[in-house]
N, C-alpha and C positions, 0 to 999 in steps of 0.2 A: 621308358622315360624319354621325353624329347629334349633335345638340346636347344640352346638359344639360337642356333642357326639352322635348325631342321627345316628342310625345304628350300634353303637358299643355295644358289650357285655362286661360287667365289673363284675369281681368277687372281692368282698371286704371282708376282714376278720375283726373280732372284730367290727362288724357293729351295735352292740347293744347299744353303748353309746359313748359319747365323739367324738373324731376325726373320728372314723370309721363311726359312725352314721351320722354325719354332711356331710361326704364325700359321703356316699351312697345316701343321699337325694340330694346333689348338683349334682351328676351325673345323677340322675333321672330327675331333673329339666332341665338338658342339653340334654335330649332325649335318654339317654342310656337305654338299658335293663340291669338292675343291678341285680346281684345275691348276695344278702346280707347275710352274714353268721356270726354265733356266736354260743356259747354254751348255751346262755340264751334265752330260748323259749319265755318268756314273753316280753323281750325287742324286739325280732324280730316281735312279733305280733303287738306291739305298732308302730314299724317302718313301717310295712306294711300299717297300718291304716293312718299314716301321709303321705305316698307316694301316696295314691289314688288321682287321678285327676291331677297329675303332667304330664309333657310332655312325659316322658318315662314310663317304667314299672319296677316293682320291684318284684322279686321272692326271698323270704326269706326262708332259711332252715338251720338246725343245721349242723355245720361243726367244728370238733375238729382239730385244726392245729397241735396238738401234736400226731395225729394218722395218719399213712401213708394211711390206707385204707379209712378213712373218707376224707382225702385230695384228694385221687385219684378219689373217687366216685363224690365228689363235683366238681372237675375240669372237669371231663368227662361230667357232667350234664351242666355246664356253658359254656364250650368251649370258654373261654374268649379271647377277643382282648386286654382287659385291666385287669391287676392284681394289686390290691391295698392291700399291706401287712401292716396291722396295729396292729396285735395282739402283746401284750407285757405286761410286769410287771415291776414296779419300786421297787427295793429293797433299803432299807435304811441301811447305815453303811459303815465303812471303811474296809480295807483288814483284819484287826484284828477281825472284827465282822462277816466276811463272813464264812459261813459253806459250807461244800462240797455239802450238799443237796440244799442250796440256789443257789450256783454256777451252779450246774447241771440243776436245774429247770429253771433258767434265760436263760441259753444258749439254752435249748430246746425250750422254748416259744419265746424268743426274736430273736433268730438267726436260729435255726434249722427249725422252722416253715416256715421261708421264703425259706430255702433250699428245703423243701418238696413241697411247693406250686409252686415255680419256676420250679423245676424239673418236676413236673406234667404238668404244663401249657405250657412249652416251645415247646414240639414237635408239638402241634397243632398250635401254633403261627408260628413256622417255616414252617409248611405245607402251611399256608395261606400267608406267607411272610410279616407278620406285627404283631406288638405287642408292647404295652407299659407297663412296669413293674414299679411300684412306691412303694418304700419301706420307711416305717417310721423309721428313725433313731432318733437322738436327737442332739441338740447343745452340750449337755453333753455327749461327745464321744471322738473322736480324735481331736475335734475342741477346746473344753475347758474342764477343769476338774471342777466338781461341788462338794462341800463338801458332804461327806457321801453318795456318789453315786458310790462307787467302782465297784460293780458288774454290775450295770446298765450301767455306762459309758463304761465299758469294752465290754459289749455285743453290745452296740450301735456303738462303734467303729468297731466291727466286721461286723455289717450291712453295714457300709460304704465300707469296703473291699469287701464284697460279691457283693455289687451293682456295684462297678467298675470292678470287674472280669467278671460278666455277661455282662456288657456293652461292654467291649473290645472284648470278645469272639464272640459276635453276631452282632457287629456293621454293618457288610457287608451283613447281612441276614434279615434286616428289623426290628430287635428287638432293642428297646431302654429300658434302665434301669436307673432310677434316684432315689435319696434318698432325702426325706424331713427331715430337722433337726429342729424341733420346740424347742422353749424355754418353759417357763412355760405357760401352757394353762388351761383355765377354763374348768373343766371337773369333772365328778364324781370321777375319780381317784385322781385328784388334791385335791378335797375336803377331800377325805379319808386321804391323806398325811397331810393336814393342821390339821385335827382332831387328827391324831396320834401325830403330833408335839405339838399340844396344850395340849394333855393329859399328855405329858412328862413334860411340864412346868407349867401346870395349867392355861394356858391363851390361848384359841383358837384364840381370836381376835389378840393378839400379834403375834402369829404364822403366821396367815394369812398376817398380815402387813409386817412381815419379808420377806415373799415370794415376796410381791409387791415391797418392798423397794429396792430389788436387781435388779429390772427391770428399765433400763434407761428411759423408756417411762412412768414409774409410774403406770403401770397396767400390768396385765397378758394378754396373747392373748386369742382369742376365737377359738373354734373348727371350726367355719365357715371360719375364715381367713385361717386356714390350708387347709380346704376343697377347697377353691378357688385355691390355688396353686396346689393341687392334680388334679383338673379338668384341669388346664392348661397343666400339665405334661402328663396327659392321652390323651389329645386332639392332633389333627394334628397341632395345633398352635405351638407346641414345637417340631416339626418334626426334627429339627437340633440340638436337645439337648439330650445328653446321657452321662452317667457316671459321673453325677454331684451331688454335695451335696448342696442342696438349703436350706440355713439357714434362718429361719423365727422366730426370737427370740426377736424382739423389741430392738435390739442393745445390748443384754446381752453379746454376745461374742466379741464385739468390743474392 
């Protein structure tokens, strides 16, 4: 039985944990040859072990999305039909808390990394006449504002603009580009934010519950739920879909 991504080559960033990890595994299950990348070698080794025996194959290697040479070498190796851009960081604070250093770092990791990978991957996709690019943005972006997410929300709004620009420029050349906009998702990154919030108030359980209480569904999402949408957007099932922001936030932005 063939999967929805059988015969496809997928390059995924930030595959070591959270949404990136869940998506890499979901794509392997659907038959893809996945090139899973991260800067965390131990996380990649664990990912390789978990991917053994699944329908597709997984080749894991270190790729630093903040380095042009690393991106170029990685993309040349993968020659992807699918590019899943997941690397990012969540800064906490308002505009008055933002530093120039945090602002520059966030734009480099959250936005410019996607510029690097797309710029490197597009020529090969254009030569083959096909390609699906999936960028991870956020519901906290141009869709809604979230408290104390000034830098993060600004960068994720930029990802939406980047996505739409790539989509419209290459829509007649077989290239699709879409954005996924998750709400709060269970992940190591989220647990770190809960711990930090709890440290500030002295009550981690209350901090966790505060995150949950703002979700209309009464729970946070799972990385696997986001991965399922990523697989759909990567596959030919979504062949008529491009330039779209796919909100998956449990009703948070309603």
